[in-house]
ZADRENVEX-467498 format. One record per residue: residue number from 1; residue in one letter; x negated, y, z negated of N, C-alpha, C in turn. Coordinates in pm, whole numbers, plus 32768, in hexadecimal, padded with zeros to 4 digits. Example, Ala and Ser with C-alpha at 12.3 -4.5 7.8 and 13.67 -1.06 7.14 Angstrom:
+-----+------+------+------+------+-------+-------+-------+------+------+------+
|  nr | rest | n_xx | n_yy | n_zz | ca_xx | ca_yy | ca_zz | c_xx | c_yy | c_zz |
+-----+------+------+------+------+-------+-------+-------+------+------+------+
|   1 |    A | 7AD9 | 7DC7 | 7CF4 |  7B32 |  7E3E |  7CF4 | 7AD8 | 7EB6 | 7CF4 |
|   2 |    S | 7AFB | 7F1F | 7D3C |  7AA9 |  7F96 |  7D36 | 7AF6 | 8003 | 7CED |
+-----+------+------+------+------+-------+-------+-------+------+------+------+
//
This chain:
+-----+------+------+------+------+-------+-------+-------+------+------+------+
|  nr | rest | n_xx | n_yy | n_zz | ca_xx | ca_yy | ca_zz | c_xx | c_yy | c_zz |
+-----+------+------+------+------+-------+-------+-------+------+------+------+
|   1 |    M | F267 | 9291 | B456 |  F1FD |  92F0 |  B44E | F174 | 92AF | B46E |
|   2 |    N | F166 | 922F | B44C |  F0ED |  91E7 |  B46B | F0F4 | 91A5 | B4F3 |
|   3 |    S | F157 | 91CA | B542 |  F164 |  9188 |  B5C3 | F0F2 | 91AC | B621 |
|   4 |    D | F0B5 | 921E | B60C |  F03E |  9243 |  B666 | EFCB | 91E3 | B64B |
|   5 |    K | EFB7 | 91B9 | B5CF |  EF4A |  915E |  B5B1 | EF63 | 90D2 | B5E8 |
|   6 |    N | EFE1 | 90A7 | B5DC |  F002 |  901E |  B605 | F01E | 9017 | B69D |
|   7 |    D | F03B | 908A | B6D9 |  F062 |  908B |  B768 | EFEC | 9065 | B7C1 |
|   8 |    N | EF76 | 908B | B79E |  EF02 |  9071 |  B7F4 | EE89 | 904E | B79F |
|   9 |    P | EE54 | 8FD6 | B7AF |  EDE0 |  8FAF |  B75E | ED64 | 8FFD | B781 |
|  10 |    H | ED5E | 9039 | B7F8 |  ECE8 |  9087 |  B81E | ECFB | 9117 | B805 |
|  11 |    N | ED75 | 913F | B7CD |  ED96 |  91CC |  B7AD | ED7E | 922C | B81F |
|  12 |    L | ED81 | 91FB | B89A |  ED72 |  9250 |  B912 | ECF4 | 92A5 | B912 |
|  13 |    H | EC89 | 9270 | B8DD |  EC07 |  92B4 |  B8E5 | EBC6 | 928B | B96C |
|  14 |    P | EBA5 | 92EE | B9BF |  EB6C |  92CA |  BA40 | EAD7 | 92A7 | BA3A |
|  15 |    T | EAB8 | 9234 | B9FF |  EA32 |  9202 |  BA02 | EA1E | 91B0 | BA80 |
|  16 |    V | E9A3 | 9197 | BAA5 |  E986 |  9149 |  BB1D | E9CC | 90C1 | BB16 |
|  17 |    E | E9C2 | 9080 | BAA1 |  E9FD |  8FFA |  BA90 | EA95 | 8FFE | BA9A |
|  18 |    S | EAD8 | 905E | BA58 |  EB68 |  9066 |  BA60 | EB97 | 908F | BAEA |
|  19 |    L | EB4E | 90E8 | BB2C |  EB78 |  910F |  BBB4 | EB68 | 909D | BC17 |
|  20 |    S | EAFB | 904E | BC08 |  EAE9 |  8FDE |  BC62 | EB4D | 8F71 | BC4B |
|  21 |    Q | EB79 | 8F5C | BBCD |  EBE3 |  8EFD |  BBB0 | EC67 | 8F2F | BBEA |
|  22 |    A | EC7F | 8FB3 | BBE4 |  ECFA |  8FEA |  BC19 | ECFD | 8FDD | BCB0 |
|  23 |    I | EC8F | 8FF5 | BCF4 |  EC85 |  8FE8 |  BD83 | EC9F | 8F57 | BDAB |
|  24 |    F | EC62 | 8EF8 | BD60 |  EC75 |  8E69 |  BD7C | ED08 | 8E47 | BD6D |
|  25 |    T | ED4C | 8E74 | BD04 |  EDD9 |  8E57 |  BCEE | EE30 | 8E8E | BD5F |
|  26 |    V | EE18 | 8F0E | BD85 |  EE66 |  8F4C |  BDEC | EE4E | 8F04 | BE72 |
|  27 |    N | EDD2 | 8EDF | BE8F |  EDB4 |  8E9C |  BF0C | EDF8 | 8E10 | BF11 |
|  28 |    R | EDF8 | 8DCA | BEA1 |  EE34 |  8D44 |  BE9A | EECB | 8D4E | BEB5 |
|  29 |    H | EF0B | 8DB4 | BE78 |  EF9B |  8DC4 |  BE8B | EFBE | 8DFA | BF14 |
|  30 |    A | EF69 | 8E49 | BF4F |  EF7F |  8E83 |  BFD2 | EF8C | 8E17 | C040 |
|  31 |    K | EF46 | 8DAB | C02F |  EF47 |  8D41 |  C096 | EFD1 | 8D02 | C0A7 |
|  32 |    T | F027 | 8D06 | C03B |  F0AB |  8CCA |  C045 | F11B | 8D2F | C037 |
|  33 |    A | F0FD | 8DB0 | C02E |  F162 |  8E14 |  C018 | F1B5 | 8E2B | C098 |
|  34 |    T | F233 | 8E59 | C084 |  F287 |  8E73 |  C0F8 | F259 | 8EEE | C142 |
|  35 |    N | F229 | 8F55 | C0F9 |  F1F2 |  8FCF |  C136 | F168 | 8FE8 | C0FB |
|  36 |    P | F100 | 8FAC | C134 |  F07D |  8FB7 |  C0F4 | F02D | 9037 | C117 |
|  37 |    K | F062 | 908D | C166 |  F014 |  9101 |  C193 | EFE2 | 9156 | C122 |
|  38 |    F | F039 | 9174 | C0C0 |  F00E |  91C8 |  C04F | EFA5 | 9184 | BFFB |
|  39 |    L | EFB4 | 9100 | BFE9 |  EF53 |  90B7 |  BF94 | EEC9 | 90B4 | BFD8 |
|  40 |    Y | EEC5 | 909D | C059 |  EE47 |  909C |  C0A3 | EE09 | 9127 | C0A5 |
|  41 |    K | EE5B | 918F | C0B1 |  EE29 |  9217 |  C0B1 | EDEF | 923C | C026 |
|  42 |    L | EE2F | 920D | BFBE |  EDFE |  9220 |  BF35 | ED79 | 91DA | BF25 |
|  43 |    K | ED6F | 9161 | BF54 |  ECEE |  9115 |  BF4F | EC80 | 9160 | BF97 |
|  44 |    Q | EC9D | 918C | C013 |  EC36 |  91CA |  C068 | EC0A | 9251 | C028 |
|  45 |    D | EC68 | 92A1 | BFFC |  EC44 |  9326 |  BFBF | EBF6 | 9312 | BF40 |
|  46 |    A | EC1C | 92B1 | BEED |  EBCF |  929A |  BE71 | EB41 | 926D | BE8D |
|  47 |    L | EB36 | 9210 | BEEA |  EAAC |  91DF |  BF0C | EA55 | 924C | BF4B |
|  48 |    Q | EA91 | 929D | BF9F |  EA42 |  9309 |  BFDD | EA1A | 9370 | BF73 |
|  49 |    K | EA6C | 938B | BF16 |  EA47 |  93E8 |  BEAA | E9DB | 93AB | BE52 |
|  50 |    L | E9E4 | 932A | BE35 |  E97B |  92E9 |  BDE6 | E8F4 | 92E8 | BE2F |
|  51 |    I | E8FA | 92D7 | BEB4 |  E87B |  92DC |  BF05 | E840 | 9367 | BF02 |
|  52 |    R | E897 | 93CE | BF13 |  E867 |  9457 |  BF0B | E827 | 9478 | BE85 |
|  53 |    E | E85D | 9442 | BE1B |  E828 |  945E |  BD93 | E7B2 | 9404 | BD70 |
|  54 |    G | E78E | 93A5 | BDC9 |  E71E |  934E |  BDAE | E73C | 92D9 | BD50 |
|  55 |    K | E7C1 | 92C2 | BD39 |  E7E5 |  9252 |  BCDF | E7FD | 91D1 | BD2C |
|  56 |    A | E805 | 91DA | BDB0 |  E814 |  9168 |  BE05 | E7B1 | 9175 | BE77 |
|  57 |    K | E794 | 9104 | BEB9 |  E72E |  910B |  BF20 | E756 | 90B5 | BF99 |
|  58 |    K | E743 | 90EE | C012 |  E758 |  90A3 |  C08E | E6DD | 904A | C0A1 |
|  59 |    V | E6F3 | 8FC6 | C0A9 |  E685 |  8F68 |  C0B2 | E663 | 8F45 | C145 |
|  60 |    G | E6C9 | 8F2A | C191 |  E6B0 |  8F02 |  C21B | E733 | 8EE5 | C266 |
|  61 |    L | E728 | 8EA9 | C2D9 |  E79C |  8E8B |  C32D | E7B1 | 8DF1 | C32D |
|  62 |    H | E82F | 8DC9 | C32D |  E852 |  8D3D |  C337 | E8AE | 8D2E | C3AF |
|  63 |    F | E8A8 | 8CB7 | C3EF |  E909 |  8C9A |  C455 | E993 | 8C85 | C40F |
|  64 |    S | E9FC | 8CC0 | C443 |  EA7F |  8CB2 |  C409 | EAB4 | 8C27 | C422 |
|  65 |    S | EAF4 | 8BEF | C3BC |  EB2B |  8B6A |  C3CB | EBB0 | 8B6D | C419 |
|  66 |    N | EBF2 | 8BE1 | C41C |  EC70 |  8BF2 |  C467 | EC64 | 8C6A | C4C5 |
|  67 |    P | EC1D | 8C62 | C536 |  EC16 |  8CD7 |  C58D | EC9D | 8CF9 | C5C7 |
|  68 |    K | ECB3 | 8D7D | C5D4 |  ED3A |  8DA8 |  C5FA | ED50 | 8D9F | C690 |
|  69 |    Y | ED08 | 8DEE | C6E2 |  ED21 |  8DF4 |  C76E | ECB4 | 8DB9 | C7C6 |
|  70 |    S | EC4A | 8D8E | C788 |  EBD6 |  8D62 |  C7D3 | EBAA | 8CD8 | C7A5 |
|  71 |    Q | EB49 | 8CA3 | C7EB |  EB0F |  8C22 |  C7C6 | EABC | 8C2E | C749 |
|  72 |    Q | EA78 | 8CA1 | C738 |  EA21 |  8CB6 |  C6C9 | EA32 | 8D43 | C691 |
|  73 |    Q | EA33 | 8D4A | C60C |  EA42 |  8DCA |  C5CA | E9EF | 8DC6 | C54D |
|  74 |    S | E9B4 | 8E38 | C527 |  E963 |  8E40 |  C4AD | E9A8 | 8E96 | C446 |
|  75 |    D | E98C | 8E71 | C3C5 |  E9BE |  8EBF |  C355 | E947 | 8EE2 | C2FF |
|  76 |    V | E94F | 8F53 | C2B9 |  E8E6 |  8F83 |  C260 | E8F7 | 8F3B | C1D6 |
|  77 |    L | E88E | 8EFF | C1A4 |  E88B |  8EC1 |  C123 | E869 | 8F2D | C0BC |
|  78 |    V | E8BD | 8F47 | C05A |  E8A3 |  8FAA |  BFF2 | E8A2 | 8F61 | BF6B |
|  79 |    V | E838 | 8F7D | BF1E |  E82A |  8F42 |  BE9C | E845 | 8FA8 | BE32 |
|  80 |    C | E89E | 8F8B | BDD4 |  E8C3 |  8FE9 |  BD6A | E8CE | 8F97 | BCE5 |
|  81 |    G | E86E | 8FAB | BC8F |  E86A |  8F60 |  BC12 | E852 | 8ECB | BC2E |
|  82 |    K | E8A5 | 8E74 | BBFD |  E89B |  8DE5 |  BC16 | E8F2 | 8DB8 | BC90 |
|  83 |    Y | E92F | 8E19 | BCD2 |  E98C |  8DF7 |  BD3A | E956 | 8E24 | BDC4 |
|  84 |    S | E980 | 8DE0 | BE2C |  E95B |  8E07 |  BEB4 | E9D9 | 8E10 | BF08 |
|  85 |    F | E9DB | 8E71 | BF63 |  EA51 |  8E92 |  BFB4 | EA25 | 8EA5 | C045 |
|  86 |    H | EA88 | 8EA4 | C0A1 |  EA6B |  8EC4 |  C12C | EABD | 8F3E | C154 |
|  87 |    L | EA7D | 8F97 | C19F |  EABC |  900D |  C1D6 | EAAB | 900F | C26F |
|  88 |    P | EAFF | 9054 | C2B9 |  EAE5 |  9069 |  C348 | EA66 | 90B9 | C35C |
|  89 |    P | EA17 | 9098 | C3BD |  E996 |  90E2 |  C3D1 | E9AB | 9163 | C41D |
|  90 |    T | E94B | 91BF | C406 |  E945 |  923B |  C458 | E8D2 | 9228 | C4BF |
|  91 |    K | E8C9 | 9288 | C51B |  E85B |  927C |  C582 | E7D2 | 9283 | C540 |
|  92 |    T | E7C3 | 92D5 | C4D7 |  E742 |  92DF |  C495 | E71C | 925F | C447 |
|  93 |    D | E784 | 9212 | C41A |  E766 |  9198 |  C3D5 | E720 | 9134 | C42E |
|  94 |    F | E749 | 912F | C4B2 |  E707 |  90D5 |  C50B | E675 | 90F9 | C524 |
|  95 |    A | E653 | 9178 | C51D |  E5C9 |  91A4 |  C532 | E576 | 9194 | C4B6 |
|  96 |    K | E5AF | 91A8 | C43E |  E560 |  91AA |  C3C0 | E55B | 9128 | C376 |
|  97 |    L | E5C5 | 90D7 | C37F |  E5CC |  9060 |  C32D | E59F | 8FE1 | C375 |
|  98 |    P | E55E | 8F85 | C330 |  E539 |  8F06 |  C36E | E5B0 | 8EAD | C380 |
|  99 |    H | E5AD | 8E56 | C3E2 |  E61A |  8DF7 |  C3F9 | E5FD | 8D78 | C3B2 |
| 100 |    L | E655 | 8D4D | C358 |  E63A |  8CD9 |  C300 | E672 | 8C58 | C33F |
| 101 |    G | E6B0 | 8C61 | C3B0 |  E6E1 |  8BE9 |  C3F1 | E76A | 8BC1 | C3C1 |
| 102 |    K | E783 | 8B3F | C3B5 |  E804 |  8B09 |  C38F | E818 | 8B18 | C2F9 |
| 103 |    L | E894 | 8B2C | C2CF |  E8BB |  8B3A |  C242 | E8A7 | 8AB3 | C1FB |
| 104 |    N | E866 | 8AB5 | C187 |  E854 |  8A3B |  C137 | E8D2 | 8A21 | C0E8 |
| 105 |    D | E917 | 89B2 | C104 |  E992 |  8993 |  C0BA | E97A | 8965 | C02D |
| 106 |    Q | E900 | 8944 | C007 |  E8E3 |  8913 |  BF83 | E8E0 | 8984 | BF1A |
| 107 |    I | E8CA | 89FF | BF42 |  E8C2 |  8A6F |  BEE4 | E94B | 8AA5 | BECC |
| 108 |    R | E974 | 8AA9 | BE4A |  E9F8 |  8AD7 |  BE24 | E9EA | 8B47 | BDBD |
| 109 |    N | EA4F | 8BA1 | BDBE |  EA55 |  8C0B |  BD55 | EA84 | 8BCC | BCD1 |
| 110 |    P | EA5A | 8C04 | BC5F |  EA8E |  8BCE |  BBDF | EB24 | 8BEE | BBD0 |
| 111 |    R | EB65 | 8BA3 | BB7B |  EBF6 |  8BB9 |  BB65 | EC0D | 8C3C | BB18 |
| 112 |    S | EC80 | 8C75 | BB2F |  ECA4 |  8CF1 |  BAEA | ED2F | 8CDD | BAA8 |
| 113 |    S | ED3D | 8D0F | BA2D |  EDBB |  8D03 |  B9E5 | EE0E | 8D82 | B9F0 |
| 114 |    L | EDE4 | 8DDE | BA40 |  EE27 |  8E5D |  BA4E | EEA9 | 8E50 | BAA4 |
| 115 |    S | EF18 | 8E88 | BA76 |  EF96 |  8E7F |  BAC4 | EF8F | 8EE1 | BB3B |
| 116 |    L | EFE5 | 8EC8 | BB9B |  EFE8 |  8F21 |  BC10 | F011 | 8FAC | BBE6 |
| 117 |    N | F073 | 8FB8 | BB8C |  F0A3 |  903A |  BB60 | F032 | 908A | BB1D |
| 118 |    Q | EFE7 | 904A | BAC5 |  EF76 |  908C |  BA82 | EF0A | 90AF | BAE5 |
| 119 |    A | EEED | 9057 | BB44 |  EE87 |  9072 |  BBAA | EEAB | 90EC | BC00 |
| 120 |    K | EF2A | 90F0 | BC2B |  EF56 |  915F |  BC7B | EF50 | 91E3 | BC2F |
| 121 |    K | EF75 | 91DE | BBAE |  EF70 |  9259 |  BB5A | EEDE | 928B | BB51 |
| 122 |    L | EE82 | 922D | BB37 |  EDF4 |  9250 |  BB28 | EDBA | 9289 | BBA9 |
| 123 |    L | EDD6 | 924A | BC1C |  EDA1 |  927A |  BC9B | EDE5 | 92FD | BCC9 |
| 124 |    I | EE63 | 930D | BCAE |  EEA5 |  9387 |  BCCF | EE6D | 93FD | BC80 |
| 125 |    A | EE54 | 93E2 | BBFE |  EE16 |  944B |  BBAB | ED89 | 946B | BBDC |
| 126 |    Y | ED3E | 9402 | BC08 |  ECB5 |  9415 |  BC32 | ECAD | 945C | BCB7 |
| 127 |    T | ED00 | 9437 | BD17 |  ECF6 |  946E |  BDA0 | ED4A | 94EB | BDB4 |
| 128 |    G | EDB7 | 94F8 | BD66 |  EE12 |  9567 |  BD7B | EE77 | 954E | BDEB |
| 129 |    L | EE77 | 94D7 | BE1E |  EED7 |  94B2 |  BE8B | EF5E | 9498 | BE4F |
| 130 |    T | EFCA | 94C2 | BE96 |  F04E |  94A4 |  BE65 | F09A | 9457 | BECC |
| 131 |    E | F0E7 | 93F8 | BE9E |  F132 |  93A0 |  BEF7 | F1A2 | 93ED | BF42 |
| 132 |    A | F1E4 | 9444 | BEFD |  F258 |  948C |  BF37 | F232 | 94E7 | BFAA |
| 133 |    T | F1C9 | 9533 | BF99 |  F1A5 |  9594 |  C002 | F168 | 9556 | C07E |
| 134 |    D | F121 | 94E7 | C06F |  F0DA |  94B0 |  C0DE | F12B | 9456 | C136 |
| 135 |    F | F187 | 9407 | C0FD |  F1C3 |  93A1 |  C14A | F25E | 93A4 | C150 |
| 136 |    S | F29E | 93FF | C109 |  F32E |  9402 |  C110 | F361 | 9440 | C195 |
| 137 |    A | F315 | 949B | C1CE |  F33B |  94DB |  C24A | F334 | 947B | C2C1 |
| 138 |    T | F2DD | 9416 | C2BB |  F2CE |  93BE |  C32A | F341 | 935A | C33C |
| 139 |    H | F394 | 934C | C2D5 |  F3FF |  92EC |  C2D9 | F48B | 9328 | C2FA |
| 140 |    K | F490 | 93AB | C30D |  F50E |  93EE |  C328 | F531 | 93D8 | C3C0 |
| 141 |    K | F5AF | 93BB | C3DA |  F5DC |  93AE |  C466 | F5FA | 9433 | C4A0 |
| 142 |    R | F5DF | 9446 | C51C |  F602 |  94C0 |  C562 | F698 | 94C3 | C57A |
| 143 |    A | F6D2 | 953A | C56E |  F761 |  954B |  C587 | F77C | 9537 | C61D |
| 144 |    Y | F7ED | 94FD | C637 |  F814 |  94E3 |  C6C3 | F838 | 9566 | C70A |
| 145 |    E | F7FD | 957A | C77E |  F81A |  95EF |  C7CF | F85F | 95C1 | C84E |
| 146 |    K | F8CC | 9606 | C86C |  F91B |  95E4 |  C8E6 | F8C8 | 9607 | C95F |
| 147 |    P | F8CA | 95B5 | C9C6 |  F884 |  95DB |  CA3F | F8CA | 964B | CA88 |
| 148 |    I | F87C | 96A2 | CACA |  F8BA |  970D |  CB15 | F8AC | 96EC | CBA8 |
| 149 |    F | F921 | 96EB | CBEA |  F925 |  96CE |  CC79 | F941 | 974F | CCC8 |
| 150 |    K | F8F0 | 9768 | CD28 |  F8FF |  97DE |  CD7E | F931 | 97AE | CE08 |
| 151 |    K | F972 | 980A | CE49 |  F9A1 |  97ED |  CED4 | F924 | 97E8 | CF2D |
| 152 |    L | F930 | 979E | CF9A |  F8C5 |  9794 |  CFF7 | F895 | 981A | D029 |
| 153 |    G | F818 | 9835 | D017 |  F7DF |  98B5 |  D044 | F7D1 | 991A | CFD5 |
| 154 |    E | F813 | 9909 | CF63 |  F806 |  9968 |  CEF4 | F783 | 994F | CEA8 |
| 155 |    S | F74D | 99BA | CE70 |  F6CF |  99AF |  CE28 | F6E5 | 998A | CD97 |
| 156 |    Y | F687 | 9941 | CD5D |  F68B |  991E |  CCCF | F652 | 998B | CC79 |
| 157 |    F | F61D | 99F4 | CCB3 |  F5DA |  9A59 |  CC61 | F627 | 9AD5 | CC53 |
+-----+------+------+------+------+-------+-------+-------+------+------+------+
//
C-alpha cells in the first residue's frame, strides 16, 4: 500500500526541477538505447512544452559536435532549471537566436538519481505522449504480396 511513496522519491510532481531531471535521464539513456526514437521524441515534446509555458528558455545556437550530413550543423541550447539541453533548430531560431559558437566541454549537467522508468512515467504524464500509439506501427512488416504478371500488351489497369 505504501509502494506509491517508495516507488518514486519525486512522487511524480511535474516541477521544473523534476521535469528537467527526467529529461536529463531520458536523454542519457536514449544515447545508448536500441530504439531511441521514442525517448528523443519524449525529450523534445517535454522541452517544447516547457518553453511554451515559460519554464525553459532558448538561449542560443551551438555548433553540433556530431554533425549528421554536413560539415557544420547547429543545435539550439535550451536551459531548464539547473540543466541545459540541445534541440534541433527551426528556421525562426536561426533568425532570432544568437550563435554562441563551439560547445564548451567544461560545462556539465548535475547528476540525477531518477531512474529511467520514473523519468518516462513523469514525462509521459506531463506531455500526454504514449509509446504504443506513436512507434508500434513503424515496426510492423508489410505483408508479402505476390507480383502480378501480365501478358505482353495487356494493361495493368
